[in-house]
N, C-alpha and C positions, 0 to 999 in steps of 0.2 A: 229304349237305349239310352246311351249317353248323348250329351249335346256336342255339336260340331266345335272342332277346335285343333288342338295340337296333335302331333304324331302319336303320342301315348293315347289320347282320347280316340283317335281313329283305330288303333290297334285294339283298345278295349271294346269299341263298338263292332269291329270285325268279329271278335271272339264271342260277343254277346249274340249277334244275329247269327253266327256260325252254330252256337249252341242250339238255337231254336231250329235252324234249318236241317242240321244233322238228325234231330229227333224226328222231325217232320218226315225225312227220307227213310231213316232207319224202320219206321213203322208204317211206311207207304201211305202217310196221310197227304192229302192234296194241299198243295200250295202253288203259287204262280212263279214267284222269283224272290230272291232276297238281294238287298243291296245296302250299301253304306254311303253316307253323303259325306263329301269332303270338300275342300276349297276348290278343287278342280271338278267335282261331280256334286254340286249343291242340292239340298232339298228343293222340291218344288215349293212355290210360295204358300200353299195351304198346309204345309208340314213343317216349314222352317220355324225352329224354335222349340218344337215339341220332340222332334225325332232326329236322331243321327244316323238312323238305320231302320229298316223294317223287313219283314218277311210278308209277303201279301198273300192273304187268304181270306175265304169267306166262310165263317163258321156255318152260317144258314145255308148257303148254296151248296156247300160241299159235305152237308150232314147226311150220313146214311140213314135211311128210313128207320132202321132197327134202332137207332138212338133217339127217335122222335117220340116222346111218350103219348102223343095224340095220334100217332100213325098205326094202322093195323099191323104192320111189321115190327112193331116195337117188342125188343127183347131186352129185359133188365140187365142180364149179365154182360150181353154184348154192348149195351149202352154204357154200363158203368166202365167197362174197359175202354171204350172209346173216349168218354169224358175223362178219365184218369189220364190217358195219354195225351189229350190236349192240354191238360193242366200241366203235366210233366213238360211238354214242349214250352208252354209259358214261362215255367220255372227255370228252364235251361238256360236261358240268356243270361240272367244275373249269376246263376251258378257257374257258368263258363267263365265269365268275367272274374269271379272270385277264385276260381281255379287257375286261371291264367296269372293272377296277381300273387296267389300262393307260391306258383312254380317260379315266379320271376322277381319276386319281392316288390313289385309296384304297388303303389296306393291307388285305391279305387275312389271315385267320386261317390259321395253319399246318395245322390239323386237317381243312380241307376236302377232300373227295374221298376220304377213308379209306374209307368204305363202298363207294363206286363201284369202287375197287380190289378189294374183296372180290368184287363181282359179275364183274369182268373175270377174275380168277383162276379162278372157277367156270366161267366159259364156256371158258376156254382148257383147264383140266385135265380137267373132267368131261365136257363136251360134245364137245370136240374131241381130247381125249387128247393134247394138245400139250406136247412136252418143254420143260423150262425155258429153256435157251439160245434155242430158236427163238421162244419165247413173248416173251422181252424184246425181240428184234429186231422181231418182228411188231408188238408193241404200240407201240414206238418209232416204227415207220413209220405205223401208223394215227393216233398222236397227231399227227404232222406233217400227215397228210391232213385230220383233224378241225379243226386249227388253221387250216389254209388255207381250208377250207369255211366256218367261223365267221367268218373275216375278209373274206369276200365281202360287200360292201354289202348286198344283198338278203337274204341270210341273217341277218346281223347286225341288220337292221332287223326281221325276224320274230322274232328272240329278244328284242329290246328291246319289241316289241309284246307278246309273250306275258309277258315279265317284268312290264310295266307293268299288264296286265290281272290277273295273279296279285297284284299289291301291292293292286289295288283290289277283287278279288274273292275272294281266297285259294285258289280252286279253279276248274278249267276242265276240262270234259269234252273227250274226244278231238275230237268234232266242232267244239267251240269253238276249239281249237288249231289244227286242219286249216283252219278258216275264216280265222284270223289269218295262217297260213303261205301259204295260197293267195290272200291278198288281191291285189289287180291288180299290186302292186309285185314279186311273187315268181314268176310263171309261167316266165320264162326260167331262173330258178335251178332250179326243179323239173325242167325238161326236161333241163338239162345235167347233172344228177346221178342220173338214174334208171338 
């Protein structure tokens, strides 16, 4: 995410983290909570300076056995879909910021999304064993897919609802995010992307 600071930076951070959280919830991927750090709700000392917000999840703890290439339950098609979705979730933060700025005319800081890229590389290299040329093409395709998904009105409304809740509450549990995503305006979106 972006670094702590102004109201605009807090708003961008809220949209960034909401982008991640909404896709986690949309696809029923496990996560613990999402939060943004502000002057009133500062980052813990071990995160200060690196993060202005985060979605807590554990890729290995929450990894289904069908997505683990070394496990007897491994299934290549299900694994590919799982890792595709995790990369889309990682891309969704920066893309949600871009979409917010495109819609409002604000300017983004150049450093946003840097930590998300680190997570994407981790997934591609260490969990999938993906070679670099294929990885770049794969991520470009997933970036387009994520952009299209975020620009669907009902998904963007869910991102906006989560971002607004983060700006007022600074922290949301998985169940709170899921409730916002599953609000009456989103069932058709959930059904079409499962």
